[in-house]
Phi, psi and omega in degrees: 000124192253165173243178182294338189269345193296322178284351180261359179282127176282123179289341182262344183209059175288158177036071187272008183285154169303130189278347186236091185294341179255019172208068186263130175244151179285320184277079177217171181210126179284140169254011169302151186123197188285117166249154163297152172212160169207159175234121182229173172259002184245143183279345180277155184295129182295149174292320179234155180250158186280338187158216183232145179235142178270108175277134022253041177262135182298154187290341184282352186256159184300314186294345176288335187082004191243307176056050173237146183260139170273115182279157171299138185093346173269167185233131177258121176249143174233148173212139178209135169265135185242131166274120181294133175292150182300330184288349179278347187296139178079001181239162169299147183233127178239138173261124186245129169246129181286320172191142173223119190259117007251316180241142185222148168230138185238126177239144174234122185053041182079348179263123182293126186249338174190151169242145173217140180238135183115125189271002194240358185232154184285160172213167177205177177203133171287126188248005192310309186287346180277344194275148163264214165253149182073269189254150180225155179241137178249127172235135178240127177250137183231140160234159183207110175274356181052241176269012176263013173217182182270357182298151177307135186215359183050231185259013167290131178220136185304318175255085191292161170154156180062228178278010177251142184245168179307130180281155176223166187209171172082200181290110180236009164228178189295150176241126176214168169244151169223156173247139181227155186280186186301314170253129182211168181271118180268333180197155171242153169233121194235121186230110179283132174260083196302312188291336182259356181053055171212159174237142178259120175241133176235157182227136172269118178244137167263124181108185188261354183281160184267158176250154188220121171277139176249113184207131177069023186076010175244154182250126183243125176282127190265150359294155182202147175258114182264120169298137174233070176295139174063032183294155168270123189279141175282144177198163173301333172286334182221080183275076189274120174249142179249117182276153177200162178232165182229131184241140174214099186067237176263006173269145176217130171240152175255140184212188178208165168210174172221152180262117179199162180212130184250139184199166165239115183224167182273138174279181181305339174262002177087013179274126178292134184217168171274129178250136174244117179060039178076013179229153172297138179217121181282124176270102186260102189238172171243145164287124182233112182284325182071039176251145173232147179288332182264346179222009184049253185282345193250116176305150184284324181221168174294323177306310189296322170307303182302318186305315178303314183293318173300326182292319187291320186288320186287332174282002174094020179252140182245010182210146167240132171266111180278105200266114169059036184203147170251119179285160164306156184293338180296329175300314173299320176300319175301313176301322178297309191276338175279331180092076176220121173294155178227127164261122184258123181271147164280127172305135187279156176220205173095185179284205177285146182273126178280126179313325185295328183265321191256351178236320183304324178299336168306333183254334188255336184073011187272128178245149183232169183283145185265014174275357179266078193301318183299324174306325188253017183057041180234036182300321193277115186294336176292319175305313178297317179293318177308313183299314184297320182299305181304312180300321175291327177295314182310302187303313175301316184297328182256004186308315186292346186288116179303329186291333184290117188256336192206137170262135175246113189281309178225153187229120177047036174077002179300106178056036182286152179191141154057040186302314184302310177302311185294324174304309181303321182295308176300327174294320178298321180287313190219105172260018179263353181236160174280171185220123174255114192273334185208094189277130180105287179201180188066050181284127177262015176071027177229185190075191182265341188224155166263119192239123190230150175245127179225126185233314197253011178212161178295141180272130168236129176299135168228125168302150177283140183283346176267010175072019172278157169297144182252130180234138173267099186272000168202136172194168172093247179076029185284142188236149176212124183277128168252106182306143179084359176224039181249148184288327177196192182285325184277139182230153187217140179184157181280328168224137181248132174236149192263002175208160185289323173311300181301323179291311188292319175307315188290323177289324176290325175295322180295324182278325184285321189268337189237309187287307187301316182292324183292324177293319179297335183269346178140351180301134187255347180195155182217130177243114186274137177260113000203184184291302178239157165298157176217112181045248186285341180288121176242050177250020185269165170283345173219156188289164177304327177272016174059019187272324182239112169278124199283322175237126181302142183303322176292325170297314184298322178295315174298324178299318192258014178291122185247009181285000000 
């Protein structure tokens, strides 16, 4: 199944854009493109390789040119020889991986340089001392147990179907090298102080040089509180970004920030609501899985990433709930510049999920304590520690993205545990955003919101007894099959409609009779399921191949108007 972008993807230079829009350097080189690959049963480097794979597309995808599945217990190998640019000579060289699913070991010129566990976050290694002159060879070894281990896996499932999707493995985000001087900026931490009209910028520096931010014609030694007088507040209606640069000796990076503030406060009637920039702001969102038929986790092009966001915005939505996946940083950049709020889910993990825990509460409403590890598939202490570490790493990784309004730690009890403690851990790292500790059910009474899912019954607003804002974090799921644009013979949706008119009338009734009255009573947000079809699921506003928008955006905007 192709998209309109499938045929435009270059096998030798796919996704050529710089991967980190908030830490941009000129001295870099993309390693996306053709690598040798092999799938073996042996953990030692193979003598011969099977052929070529287009990185960063997983071997299971059409765009990879491979379309083979990595099984649990197998090893996926990558090899590429790289010619070092002349401009890199005499400088430090860093090798970057955007994300590799699930575990990775990397060698450069036969020297092991880094190991990494977790399929959703970036890692890197300085490889300067392993390099000779001219060429060097990178080898990557990957294993992926999908749902046969406790590692984070999101909605990938070995036996896909329904709301669970085709598993993928290996390198699925960009790979690149960059050169830096002896002293350089490794990372930035950017915190807007909305009420004080200033931005707090700190730099993680390697080396002995000091770092300086350049903004508004002034130079500030970091860390610094930089004044932003008479600023324009960032919002979906006015996505104002402020560019600045950071210098550290010979190193220079380009970045940006936005002035905005997220909170839960009482409105003039004393009702707790989500606030944006000191005012009540209703989050009207779509569930967004971020899956593609030609690239699975990896969008075929940067334009494709933008198209989904623009469709949501044109259809009247101001928020996307990024569901059980972490996107490449360019996706968040597009949300920043186009004006789209994001609720960021932590990808789920753990053991097998019990239907009594993850499905029955949809009908019974019964919640249980998440300290009962066995019930939630969380018996393994190592798995719990790994998840907690990865959650904190995700928050740190995405901290600077202005668009992110809320962290969502668990969804529907999938591998849930110790949500109270994890909420405290996230709050310690980031007290500038709101937190949904348990989306759907198994509420532990913490976080900033009471988060509910409703699919098979009418939604009626009920205030939270603990005084939190109430959000309807999933609802709808109305489905329509578009012949010629289906993934397979099986389809899945919560209510099926045989015409566009019937579908649009049902969604209009849903918003007018349930969401609008609930908003007037105190509902703070609503997340409709969903942006696009995904494999068997046909409940998207657009088909899986992104070819057919089922309800025209202007009509959808009218249907969902809650003013």
